PDB file as gemmi writes it, atoms N, CA and C in Angstrom:
CRYST1    1.000    1.000    1.000  90.00  90.00  90.00 P 1                      
ATOM      1  N   MET A   1       1.065 124.740  60.852  1.00  0.00           N  
ATOM      2  CA  MET A   1       1.082 124.153  61.738  1.00  0.00           C  
ATOM      3  C   MET A   1      -0.045 122.851  62.086  1.00  0.00           C  
ATOM      4  N   SER A   2       0.040 122.636  63.125  1.00  0.00           N  
ATOM      5  CA  SER A   2      -1.016 121.018  63.182  1.00  0.00           C  
ATOM      6  C   SER A   2      -1.983 121.335  64.421  1.00  0.00           C  
ATOM      7  N   TRP A   3      -2.874 120.958  64.333  1.00  0.00           N  
ATOM      8  CA  TRP A   3      -3.881 121.166  65.355  1.00  0.00           C  
ATOM      9  C   TRP A   3      -4.238 119.623  66.267  1.00  0.00           C  
ATOM     10  N   LEU A   4      -4.396 120.172  67.393  1.00  0.00           N  
ATOM     11  CA  LEU A   4      -4.540 118.672  68.300  1.00  0.00           C  
ATOM     12  C   LEU A   4      -6.071 118.731  68.579  1.00  0.00           C  
ATOM     13  N   LEU A   5      -6.745 117.322  68.033  1.00  0.00           N  
ATOM     14  CA  LEU A   5      -8.173 117.481  68.386  1.00  0.00           C  
ATOM     15  C   LEU A   5      -8.467 116.179  69.131  1.00  0.00           C  
ATOM     16  N   LYS A   6      -9.567 116.311  70.039  1.00  0.00           N  
ATOM     17  CA  LYS A   6     -10.440 115.247  70.380  1.00  0.00           C  
ATOM     18  C   LYS A   6     -11.686 115.074  70.384  1.00  0.00           C  
ATOM     19  N   ASP A   7     -12.432 114.373  69.808  1.00  0.00           N  
ATOM     20  CA  ASP A   7     -13.875 113.927  69.352  1.00  0.00           C  
ATOM     21  C   ASP A   7     -14.265 115.233  68.504  1.00  0.00           C  
ATOM     22  N   ALA A   8     -13.032 115.727  67.259  1.00  0.00           N  
ATOM     23  CA  ALA A   8     -13.701 116.551  66.492  1.00  0.00           C  
ATOM     24  C   ALA A   8     -13.170 117.779  67.230  1.00  0.00           C  
ATOM     25  N   ASN A   9     -13.262 118.027  68.421  1.00  0.00           N  
ATOM     26  CA  ASN A   9     -13.141 119.407  68.789  1.00  0.00           C  
ATOM     27  C   ASN A   9     -11.466 120.014  69.201  1.00  0.00           C  
ATOM     28  N   VAL A  10     -10.934 121.035  68.375  1.00  0.00           N  
ATOM     29  CA  VAL A  10     -10.189 121.252  68.240  1.00  0.00           C  
ATOM     30  C   VAL A  10      -9.602 121.712  70.181  1.00  0.00           C  
ATOM     31  N   LEU A  11      -8.611 121.014  70.812  1.00  0.00           N  
ATOM     32  CA  LEU A  11      -7.750 121.164  71.586  1.00  0.00           C  
ATOM     33  C   LEU A  11      -7.082 122.987  72.121  1.00  0.00           C  
ATOM     34  N   SER A  12      -5.580 122.532  70.773  1.00  0.00           N  
ATOM     35  CA  SER A  12      -5.037 123.821  70.538  1.00  0.00           C  
ATOM     36  C   SER A  12      -4.184 123.700  69.626  1.00  0.00           C  
ATOM     37  N   SER A  13      -3.653 124.541  69.415  1.00  0.00           N  
ATOM     38  CA  SER A  13      -2.407 124.329  67.827  1.00  0.00           C  
ATOM     39  C   SER A  13      -1.480 123.815  68.838  1.00  0.00           C  
ATOM     40  N   ALA A  14      -0.718 122.947  67.812  1.00  0.00           N  
ATOM     41  CA  ALA A  14       0.715 122.171  68.067  1.00  0.00           C  
ATOM     42  C   ALA A  14       1.522 122.330  67.205  1.00  0.00           C  
ATOM     43  N   VAL A  15       3.010 122.101  67.620  1.00  0.00           N  
ATOM     44  CA  VAL A  15       3.923 122.176  67.008  1.00  0.00           C  
ATOM     45  C   VAL A  15       4.681 120.310  67.252  1.00  0.00           C  
ATOM     46  N   VAL A  16       4.807 120.049  66.162  1.00  0.00           N  
ATOM     47  CA  VAL A  16       5.474 118.692  65.966  1.00  0.00           C  
ATOM     48  C   VAL A  16       7.108 118.373  65.701  1.00  0.00           C  
ATOM     49  N   PHE A  17       7.559 118.088  66.786  1.00  0.00           N  
ATOM     50  CA  PHE A  17       8.762 117.296  66.371  1.00  0.00           C  
ATOM     51  C   PHE A  17       9.177 116.039  66.200  1.00  0.00           C  
ATOM     52  N   THR A  18      10.038 115.543  65.296  1.00  0.00           N  
ATOM     53  CA  THR A  18      10.237 114.168  64.906  1.00  0.00           C  
ATOM     54  C   THR A  18      11.390 113.773  65.281  1.00  0.00           C  
ATOM     55  N   PRO A  19      11.770 112.461  64.901  1.00  0.00           N  
ATOM     56  CA  PRO A  19      13.617 112.396  65.402  1.00  0.00           C  
ATOM     57  C   PRO A  19      14.419 113.096  64.760  1.00  0.00           C  
ATOM     58  N   LYS A  20      13.875 113.135  63.287  1.00  0.00           N  
ATOM     59  CA  LYS A  20      14.775 113.640  62.278  1.00  0.00           C  
ATOM     60  C   LYS A  20      14.685 115.327  62.683  1.00  0.00           C  
ATOM     61  N   ALA A  21      14.129 116.189  63.031  1.00  0.00           N  
ATOM     62  CA  ALA A  21      13.683 117.472  63.104  1.00  0.00           C  
ATOM     63  C   ALA A  21      14.106 117.534  64.868  1.00  0.00           C  
ATOM     64  N   ARG A  22      14.893 117.461  65.094  1.00  0.00           N  
ATOM     65  CA  ARG A  22      15.475 118.001  66.449  1.00  0.00           C  
ATOM     66  C   ARG A  22      15.307 119.239  66.814  1.00  0.00           C  
ATOM     67  N   ALA A  23      14.906 119.340  67.720  1.00  0.00           N  
ATOM     68  CA  ALA A  23      14.786 121.085  68.370  1.00  0.00           C  
ATOM     69  C   ALA A  23      15.655 121.553  69.317  1.00  0.00           C  
ATOM     70  N   TRP A  24      16.107 122.707  69.869  1.00  0.00           N  
ATOM     71  CA  TRP A  24      16.912 123.273  71.163  1.00  0.00           C  
ATOM     72  C   TRP A  24      15.796 123.314  72.038  1.00  0.00           C  
ATOM     73  N   PRO A  25      16.574 122.801  73.425  1.00  0.00           N  
ATOM     74  CA  PRO A  25      15.295 123.202  74.158  1.00  0.00           C  
ATOM     75  C   PRO A  25      14.375 124.081  74.418  1.00  0.00           C  
ATOM     76  N   TRP A  26      15.181 125.289  74.347  1.00  0.00           N  
ATOM     77  CA  TRP A  26      14.372 126.503  74.079  1.00  0.00           C  
ATOM     78  C   TRP A  26      13.580 126.604  73.264  1.00  0.00           C  
ATOM     79  N   VAL A  27      13.742 126.335  71.898  1.00  0.00           N  
ATOM     80  CA  VAL A  27      12.479 126.315  71.040  1.00  0.00           C  
ATOM     81  C   VAL A  27      11.399 125.805  71.661  1.00  0.00           C  
ATOM     82  N   ARG A  28      11.731 124.364  71.840  1.00  0.00           N  
ATOM     83  CA  ARG A  28      10.255 123.720  72.840  1.00  0.00           C  
ATOM     84  C   ARG A  28       9.628 124.773  73.732  1.00  0.00           C  
ATOM     85  N   ALA A  29      10.825 125.139  74.812  1.00  0.00           N  
ATOM     86  CA  ALA A  29       9.902 125.988  75.713  1.00  0.00           C  
ATOM     87  C   ALA A  29       9.462 127.141  74.987  1.00  0.00           C  
ATOM     88  N   ALA A  30       9.707 127.442  74.126  1.00  0.00           N  
ATOM     89  CA  ALA A  30       9.352 128.966  73.346  1.00  0.00           C  
ATOM     90  C   ALA A  30       7.790 128.281  72.902  1.00  0.00           C  
ATOM     91  N   VAL A  31       7.714 127.194  72.299  1.00  0.00           N  
ATOM     92  CA  VAL A  31       6.427 126.824  72.100  1.00  0.00           C  
ATOM     93  C   VAL A  31       5.197 126.460  73.233  1.00  0.00           C  
ATOM     94  N   LEU A  32       5.664 126.364  74.332  1.00  0.00           N  
ATOM     95  CA  LEU A  32       4.946 125.918  75.295  1.00  0.00           C  
ATOM     96  C   LEU A  32       4.485 127.167  76.107  1.00  0.00           C  
ATOM     97  N   THR A  33       5.186 128.270  75.852  1.00  0.00           N  
ATOM     98  CA  THR A  33       5.029 129.394  76.503  1.00  0.00           C  
ATOM     99  C   THR A  33       3.867 130.007  75.788  1.00  0.00           C  
ATOM    100  N   HIS A  34       3.220 129.846  74.612  1.00  0.00           N  
ATOM    101  CA  HIS A  34       2.501 130.839  74.074  1.00  0.00           C  
ATOM    102  C   HIS A  34       1.067 129.736  73.439  1.00  0.00           C  
ATOM    103  N   GLU A  35       1.010 128.969  74.859  1.00  0.00           N  
ATOM    104  CA  GLU A  35      -0.393 128.437  74.751  1.00  0.00           C  
ATOM    105  C   GLU A  35      -0.360 127.267  73.637  1.00  0.00           C  
ATOM    106  N   GLN A  36       0.347 126.364  73.536  1.00  0.00           N  
ATOM    107  CA  GLN A  36       0.428 125.898  72.332  1.00  0.00           C  
ATOM    108  C   GLN A  36       1.094 124.420  72.566  1.00  0.00           C  
ATOM    109  N   SER A  37       1.001 123.266  72.247  1.00  0.00           N  
ATOM    110  CA  SER A  37       1.376 121.969  72.447  1.00  0.00           C  
ATOM    111  C   SER A  37       2.269 121.693  71.776  1.00  0.00           C  
ATOM    112  N   ALA A  38       3.327 120.793  72.536  1.00  0.00           N  
ATOM    113  CA  ALA A  38       4.586 120.338  71.808  1.00  0.00           C  
ATOM    114  C   ALA A  38       4.371 118.707  71.494  1.00  0.00           C  
ATOM    115  N   VAL A  39       3.955 118.319  70.434  1.00  0.00           N  
ATOM    116  CA  VAL A  39       3.953 116.610  70.140  1.00  0.00           C  
ATOM    117  C   VAL A  39       5.212 116.200  70.018  1.00  0.00           C  
ATOM    118  N   LEU A  40       5.443 115.535  70.533  1.00  0.00           N  
ATOM    119  CA  LEU A  40       6.854 114.526  70.383  1.00  0.00           C  
ATOM    120  C   LEU A  40       6.892 113.000  69.686  1.00  0.00           C  
ATOM    121  N   GLU A  41       7.444 113.301  69.246  1.00  0.00           N  
ATOM    122  CA  GLU A  41       7.078 111.708  68.026  1.00  0.00           C  
ATOM    123  C   GLU A  41       8.798 110.935  68.226  1.00  0.00           C  
ATOM    124  N   GLY A  42       8.629 109.672  68.674  1.00  0.00           N  
ATOM    125  CA  GLY A  42       9.691 108.966  68.656  1.00  0.00           C  
ATOM    126  C   GLY A  42      10.388 109.040  69.929  1.00  0.00           C  
ATOM    127  N   ARG A  43      11.807 108.978  70.333  1.00  0.00           N  
ATOM    128  CA  ARG A  43      12.868 109.245  71.270  1.00  0.00           C  
ATOM    129  C   ARG A  43      13.127 110.601  71.696  1.00  0.00           C  
ATOM    130  N   HIS A  44      12.551 111.102  72.972  1.00  0.00           N  
ATOM    131  CA  HIS A  44      13.013 112.386  72.791  1.00  0.00           C  
ATOM    132  C   HIS A  44      13.163 112.481  74.740  1.00  0.00           C  
ATOM    133  N   LEU A  45      14.064 113.440  74.721  1.00  0.00           N  
ATOM    134  CA  LEU A  45      14.173 113.726  76.489  1.00  0.00           C  
ATOM    135  C   LEU A  45      13.132 114.801  77.082  1.00  0.00           C  
ATOM    136  N   LEU A  46      12.498 114.176  78.108  1.00  0.00           N  
ATOM    137  CA  LEU A  46      11.399 114.926  78.689  1.00  0.00           C  
ATOM    138  C   LEU A  46      12.080 116.069  79.650  1.00  0.00           C  
ATOM    139  N   HIS A  47      11.715 117.248  79.694  1.00  0.00           N  
ATOM    140  CA  HIS A  47      12.085 118.175  80.747  1.00  0.00           C  
ATOM    141  C   HIS A  47      10.616 119.484  80.270  1.00  0.00           C  
ATOM    142  N   SER A  48      11.113 120.086  81.497  1.00  0.00           N  
ATOM    143  CA  SER A  48      10.661 121.408  81.480  1.00  0.00           C  
ATOM    144  C   SER A  48      11.013 122.657  81.965  1.00  0.00           C  
ATOM    145  N   PHE A  49      13.006 122.842  81.316  1.00  0.00           N  
ATOM    146  CA  PHE A  49      13.412 123.547  81.550  1.00  0.00           C  
ATOM    147  C   PHE A  49      12.793 124.830  80.586  1.00  0.00           C  
ATOM    148  N   LEU A  50      13.080 126.188  80.793  1.00  0.00           N  
ATOM    149  CA  LEU A  50      12.757 127.185  80.428  1.00  0.00           C  
ATOM    150  C   LEU A  50      11.566 127.532  80.518  1.00  0.00           C  
ATOM    151  N   VAL A  51      10.520 126.655  80.885  1.00  0.00           N  
ATOM    152  CA  VAL A  51       8.985 126.838  80.630  1.00  0.00           C  
ATOM    153  C   VAL A  51       8.333 127.218  82.433  1.00  0.00           C  
ATOM    154  N   HIS A  52       7.770 128.088  81.974  1.00  0.00           N  
ATOM    155  CA  HIS A  52       7.223 128.584  83.703  1.00  0.00           C  
ATOM    156  C   HIS A  52       5.660 127.906  83.575  1.00  0.00           C  
ATOM    157  N   GLY A  53       5.823 127.541  84.637  1.00  0.00           N  
ATOM    158  CA  GLY A  53       4.281 126.509  85.101  1.00  0.00           C  
ATOM    159  C   GLY A  53       4.748 125.117  85.167  1.00  0.00           C  
ATOM    160  N   LYS A  54       3.660 124.643  85.759  1.00  0.00           N  
ATOM    161  CA  LYS A  54       3.758 123.117  85.344  1.00  0.00           C  
ATOM    162  C   LYS A  54       3.426 122.528  83.919  1.00  0.00           C  
ATOM    163  N   VAL A  55       4.109 121.360  83.428  1.00  0.00           N  
ATOM    164  CA  VAL A  55       3.484 120.734  81.961  1.00  0.00           C  
ATOM    165  C   VAL A  55       2.452 119.529  82.267  1.00  0.00           C  
ATOM    166  N   LEU A  56       1.674 119.397  81.469  1.00  0.00           N  
ATOM    167  CA  LEU A  56       1.119 118.297  81.746  1.00  0.00           C  
ATOM    168  C   LEU A  56       1.458 116.890  80.723  1.00  0.00           C  
ATOM    169  N   VAL A  57       1.907 115.863  80.859  1.00  0.00           N  
ATOM    170  CA  VAL A  57       2.632 115.218  79.699  1.00  0.00           C  
ATOM    171  C   VAL A  57       1.270 113.941  79.650  1.00  0.00           C  
ATOM    172  N   VAL A  58       1.020 114.082  78.288  1.00  0.00           N  
ATOM    173  CA  VAL A  58       0.093 112.932  77.539  1.00  0.00           C  
ATOM    174  C   VAL A  58       1.148 112.416  76.684  1.00  0.00           C  
ATOM    175  N   VAL A  59       1.334 110.506  77.562  1.00  0.00           N  
ATOM    176  CA  VAL A  59       1.902 109.568  76.782  1.00  0.00           C  
ATOM    177  C   VAL A  59       0.488 108.911  75.823  1.00  0.00           C  
ATOM    178  N   CYS A  60       0.707 108.784  74.379  1.00  0.00           N  
ATOM    179  CA  CYS A  60      -0.290 108.011  73.670  1.00  0.00           C  
ATOM    180  C   CYS A  60       0.708 106.862  72.817  1.00  0.00           C  
ATOM    181  N   ASP A  61      -0.124 106.077  72.320  1.00  0.00           N  
ATOM    182  CA  ASP A  61       0.270 104.709  71.926  1.00  0.00           C  
ATOM    183  C   ASP A  61       0.126 105.441  70.265  1.00  0.00           C  
ATOM    184  N   LYS A  62       0.577 104.232  69.188  1.00  0.00           N  
ATOM    185  CA  LYS A  62       0.761 104.610  67.650  1.00  0.00           C  
ATOM    186  C   LYS A  62      -0.258 105.160  67.143  1.00  0.00           C  
ATOM    187  N   ASP A  63      -1.231 104.852  68.287  1.00  0.00           N  
ATOM    188  CA  ASP A  63      -2.685 105.096  67.218  1.00  0.00           C  
ATOM    189  C   ASP A  63      -3.454 106.564  67.908  1.00  0.00           C  
ATOM    190  N   MET A  64      -2.632 107.087  68.749  1.00  0.00           N  
ATOM    191  CA  MET A  64      -3.114 107.995  69.379  1.00  0.00           C  
ATOM    192  C   MET A  64      -4.115 108.432  70.579  1.00  0.00           C  
ATOM    193  N   ASN A  65      -4.513 106.652  71.345  1.00  0.00           N  
ATOM    194  CA  ASN A  65      -5.121 106.615  72.189  1.00  0.00           C  
ATOM    195  C   ASN A  65      -4.193 107.081  73.852  1.00  0.00           C  
ATOM    196  N   VAL A  66      -4.741 107.604  74.629  1.00  0.00           N  
ATOM    197  CA  VAL A  66      -3.895 108.253  75.771  1.00  0.00           C  
ATOM    198  C   VAL A  66      -3.808 106.644  76.554  1.00  0.00           C  
ATOM    199  N   THR A  67      -2.438 106.612  77.284  1.00  0.00           N  
ATOM    200  CA  THR A  67      -2.029 105.444  77.970  1.00  0.00           C  
ATOM    201  C   THR A  67      -1.576 106.110  79.286  1.00  0.00           C  
ATOM    202  N   SER A  68      -1.127 107.283  79.325  1.00  0.00           N  
ATOM    203  CA  SER A  68      -0.865 107.571  80.172  1.00  0.00           C  
ATOM    204  C   SER A  68      -0.994 109.336  80.430  1.00  0.00           C  
ATOM    205  N   LEU A  69      -0.992 109.729  81.869  1.00  0.00           N  
ATOM    206  CA  LEU A  69      -1.011 111.063  81.848  1.00  0.00           C  
ATOM    207  C   LEU A  69      -0.333 111.315  83.139  1.00  0.00           C  
ATOM    208  N   ARG A  70       0.222 112.376  83.375  1.00  0.00           N  
ATOM    209  CA  ARG A  70       1.393 112.645  84.450  1.00  0.00           C  
ATOM    210  C   ARG A  70       1.637 114.511  84.254  1.00  0.00           C  
ATOM    211  N   SER A  71       2.134 115.010  85.584  1.00  0.00           N  
ATOM    212  CA  SER A  71       2.803 116.640  85.103  1.00  0.00           C  
ATOM    213  C   SER A  71       3.929 116.379  85.845  1.00  0.00           C  
ATOM    214  N   LEU A  72       4.286 117.769  85.130  1.00  0.00           N  
ATOM    215  CA  LEU A  72       6.184 117.648  85.348  1.00  0.00           C  
ATOM    216  C   LEU A  72       6.160 119.076  85.271  1.00  0.00           C  
ATOM    217  N   ALA A  73       6.915 119.045  86.945  1.00  0.00           N  
ATOM    218  CA  ALA A  73       7.019 120.608  87.422  1.00  0.00           C  
ATOM    219  C   ALA A  73       7.575 121.106  86.701  1.00  0.00           C  
ATOM    220  N   PRO A  74       8.006 122.976  86.933  1.00  0.00           N  
ATOM    221  CA  PRO A  74       8.714 123.539  86.161  1.00  0.00           C  
ATOM    222  C   PRO A  74      10.703 122.888  86.847  1.00  0.00           C  
ATOM    223  N   ASN A  75      11.613 122.630  85.686  1.00  0.00           N  
ATOM    224  CA  ASN A  75      12.751 122.627  85.702  1.00  0.00           C  
ATOM    225  C   ASN A  75      12.875 121.625  86.612  1.00  0.00           C  
ATOM    226  N   ARG A  76      12.391 120.331  85.554  1.00  0.00           N  
ATOM    227  CA  ARG A  76      12.184 119.246  86.367  1.00  0.00           C  
ATOM    228  C   ARG A  76      12.664 118.000  84.876  1.00  0.00           C  
ATOM    229  N   ILE A  77      13.490 117.364  85.060  1.00  0.00           N  
ATOM    230  CA  ILE A  77      13.834 116.152  83.564  1.00  0.00           C  
ATOM    231  C   ILE A  77      12.569 115.235  84.288  1.00  0.00           C  
ATOM    232  N   GLY A  78      11.882 114.576  83.268  1.00  0.00           N  
ATOM    233  CA  GLY A  78      11.053 113.712  83.248  1.00  0.00           C  
ATOM    234  C   GLY A  78      11.520 112.289  82.596  1.00  0.00           C  
ATOM    235  N   GLY A  79      12.661 112.414  82.115  1.00  0.00           N  
ATOM    236  CA  GLY A  79      13.239 111.054  81.991  1.00  0.00           C  
ATOM    237  C   GLY A  79      13.222 111.083  79.908  1.00  0.00           C  
ATOM    238  N   LEU A  80      13.707 110.117  79.388  1.00  0.00           N  
ATOM    239  CA  LEU A  80      13.830 109.575  77.762  1.00  0.00           C  
ATOM    240  C   LEU A  80      13.021 108.614  77.465  1.00  0.00           C  
ATOM    241  N   SER A  81      11.730 109.072  76.335  1.00  0.00           N  
ATOM    242  CA  SER A  81      11.072 108.539  76.229  1.00  0.00           C  
ATOM    243  C   SER A  81      11.410 107.274  75.233  1.00  0.00           C  
ATOM    244  N   PHE A  82      11.171 105.929  75.280  1.00  0.00           N  
ATOM    245  CA  PHE A  82      11.949 105.032  74.400  1.00  0.00           C  
ATOM    246  C   PHE A  82      10.716 104.289  73.659  1.00  0.00           C  
ATOM    247  N   HIS A  83       9.411 104.516  73.878  1.00  0.00           N  
ATOM    248  CA  HIS A  83       8.090 103.843  73.108  1.00  0.00           C  
ATOM    249  C   HIS A  83       8.121 104.553  72.154  1.00  0.00           C  
ATOM    250  N   ALA A  84       7.576 103.678  70.588  1.00  0.00           N  
ATOM    251  CA  ALA A  84       6.961 104.522  69.656  1.00  0.00           C  
ATOM    252  C   ALA A  84       6.377 105.076  69.358  1.00  0.00           C  
ATOM    253  N   GLY A  85       5.128 105.050  70.472  1.00  0.00           N  
ATOM    254  CA  GLY A  85       4.030 106.657  70.493  1.00  0.00           C  
ATOM    255  C   GLY A  85       4.875 107.800  70.226  1.00  0.00           C  
ATOM    256  N   THR A  86       3.660 108.548  70.723  1.00  0.00           N  
ATOM    257  CA  THR A  86       4.051 109.788  70.865  1.00  0.00           C  
ATOM    258  C   THR A  86       3.428 110.534  72.413  1.00  0.00           C  
ATOM    259  N   ILE A  87       4.150 111.519  72.719  1.00  0.00           N  
ATOM    260  CA  ILE A  87       4.095 112.417  73.616  1.00  0.00           C  
ATOM    261  C   ILE A  87       3.386 113.717  73.517  1.00  0.00           C  
ATOM    262  N   VAL A  88       2.118 113.978  73.920  1.00  0.00           N  
ATOM    263  CA  VAL A  88       1.864 115.764  73.994  1.00  0.00           C  
ATOM    264  C   VAL A  88       2.386 116.223  75.258  1.00  0.00           C  
ATOM    265  N   MET A  89       3.425 117.383  75.140  1.00  0.00           N  
ATOM    266  CA  MET A  89       3.160 118.439  76.258  1.00  0.00           C  
ATOM    267  C   MET A  89       2.194 119.664  76.095  1.00  0.00           C  
ATOM    268  N   ILE A  90       1.785 119.794  76.894  1.00  0.00           N  
ATOM    269  CA  ILE A  90       0.806 120.818  77.408  1.00  0.00           C  
ATOM    270  C   ILE A  90       0.862 121.816  78.434  1.00  0.00           C  
ATOM    271  N   PRO A  91       1.224 123.042  78.364  1.00  0.00           N  
ATOM    272  CA  PRO A  91       1.190 123.853  79.480  1.00  0.00           C  
ATOM    273  C   PRO A  91      -0.026 123.492  80.524  1.00  0.00           C  
ATOM    274  N   VAL A  92      -0.188 122.885  82.097  1.00  0.00           N  
ATOM    275  CA  VAL A  92      -0.989 122.983  82.508  1.00  0.00           C  
ATOM    276  C   VAL A  92      -2.402 124.291  82.336  1.00  0.00           C  
ATOM    277  N   ARG A  93      -1.769 125.691  82.346  1.00  0.00           N  
ATOM    278  CA  ARG A  93      -2.818 126.272  82.215  1.00  0.00           C  
ATOM    279  C   ARG A  93      -3.628 126.489  80.927  1.00  0.00           C  
ATOM    280  N   VAL A  94      -3.187 125.555  80.003  1.00  0.00           N  
ATOM    281  CA  VAL A  94      -4.163 125.500  78.561  1.00  0.00           C  
ATOM    282  C   VAL A  94      -4.716 124.041  78.977  1.00  0.00           C  
ATOM    283  N   SER A  95      -3.891 123.278  79.346  1.00  0.00           N  
ATOM    284  CA  SER A  95      -4.722 121.830  79.283  1.00  0.00           C  
ATOM    285  C   SER A  95      -5.990 121.761  80.543  1.00  0.00           C  
ATOM    286  N   ALA A  96      -6.012 122.989  81.302  1.00  0.00           N  
ATOM    287  CA  ALA A  96      -7.222 122.748  82.295  1.00  0.00           C  
ATOM    288  C   ALA A  96      -8.725 123.339  81.641  1.00  0.00           C  
ATOM    289  N   ASN A  97      -8.488 123.451  80.555  1.00  0.00           N  
ATOM    290  CA  ASN A  97      -9.338 123.606  79.601  1.00  0.00           C  
ATOM    291  C   ASN A  97     -10.119 122.433  78.906  1.00  0.00           C  
ATOM    292  N   PHE A  98      -9.250 121.418  78.876  1.00  0.00           N  
ATOM    293  CA  PHE A  98      -9.170 119.744  78.110  1.00  0.00           C  
ATOM    294  C   PHE A  98     -10.057 118.858  79.422  1.00  0.00           C  
ATOM    295  N   ASP A  99     -10.260 118.118  78.655  1.00  0.00           N  
ATOM    296  CA  ASP A  99     -10.768 116.770  79.135  1.00  0.00           C  
ATOM    297  C   ASP A  99     -10.367 115.667  79.268  1.00  0.00           C  
ATOM    298  N   ILE A 100      -8.712 115.823  79.426  1.00  0.00           N  
ATOM    299  CA  ILE A 100      -8.641 114.240  78.801  1.00  0.00           C  
ATOM    300  C   ILE A 100      -8.555 113.531  79.810  1.00  0.00           C  
ATOM    301  N   HIS A 101      -8.513 111.928  78.970  1.00  0.00           N  
ATOM    302  CA  HIS A 101      -8.385 110.898  80.518  1.00  0.00           C  
ATOM    303  C   HIS A 101      -7.813 109.876  79.715  1.00  0.00           C  
ATOM    304  N   VAL A 102      -7.178 108.763  80.462  1.00  0.00           N  
ATOM    305  CA  VAL A 102      -6.849 107.574  79.863  1.00  0.00           C  
ATOM    306  C   VAL A 102      -7.836 106.771  79.173  1.00  0.00           C  
ATOM    307  N   GLY A 103      -7.363 106.342  78.046  1.00  0.00           N  
ATOM    308  CA  GLY A 103      -8.201 105.803  76.849  1.00  0.00           C  
ATOM    309  C   GLY A 103      -8.971 107.100  75.834  1.00  0.00           C  
ATOM    310  N   ASP A 104      -8.971 107.864  76.226  1.00  0.00           N  
ATOM    311  CA  ASP A 104      -9.188 108.633  74.842  1.00  0.00           C  
ATOM    312  C   ASP A 104      -8.729 108.567  73.739  1.00  0.00           C  
ATOM    313  N   LYS A 105      -8.978 109.312  72.598  1.00  0.00           N  
ATOM    314  CA  LYS A 105      -8.560 109.168  71.193  1.00  0.00           C  
ATOM    315  C   LYS A 105      -8.110 110.595  70.972  1.00  0.00           C  
ATOM    316  N   LEU A 106      -7.064 111.087  70.927  1.00  0.00           N  
ATOM    317  CA  LEU A 106      -6.299 112.108  70.131  1.00  0.00           C  
ATOM    318  C   LEU A 106      -6.009 112.123  68.673  1.00  0.00           C  
ATOM    319  N   GLU A 107      -6.124 113.206  67.610  1.00  0.00           N  
ATOM    320  CA  GLU A 107      -6.025 113.287  66.565  1.00  0.00           C  
ATOM    321  C   GLU A 107      -4.905 114.504  66.054  1.00  0.00           C  
ATOM    322  N   LEU A 108      -4.459 114.573  65.788  1.00  0.00           N  
ATOM    323  CA  LEU A 108      -3.580 115.321  64.967  1.00  0.00           C  
ATOM    324  C   LEU A 108      -3.760 115.970  63.213  1.00  0.00           C  
ATOM    325  N   ARG A 109      -3.818 116.735  63.201  1.00  0.00           N  
ATOM    326  CA  ARG A 109      -4.548 117.197  62.061  1.00  0.00           C  
ATOM    327  C   ARG A 109      -3.560 118.167  61.427  1.00  0.00           C  
ATOM    328  N   GLY A 110      -2.885 118.450  60.541  1.00  0.00           N  
ATOM    329  CA  GLY A 110      -2.372 119.375  59.791  1.00  0.00           C  
ATOM    330  C   GLY A 110      -0.793 119.165  59.058  1.00  0.00           C  
TER     331      GLY A 110                                                      
END                                                                             
């Protein structure tokens, strides 16, 4: 299990999905329903199918600096990510406790 950190503070546990270790959509949805973050590295289809509630989508560059934030309503397709950075999907009920802004540096350990 990995941990998502900001300024040495643990934000949540995280499950990392790499391009070589693809997961079925219901696996990713199961992660988000258990108050964990899903970290997507490489190309992935962003969606909120099978997720109960909104999802905060945090787009990061290669160094895990936050470049943009957006929310994704339930049962929506957010598009295909083509950039080489990392995308973190966090359930909104969990992200309410975070203080993430554009320009913040996140860290993934584990």
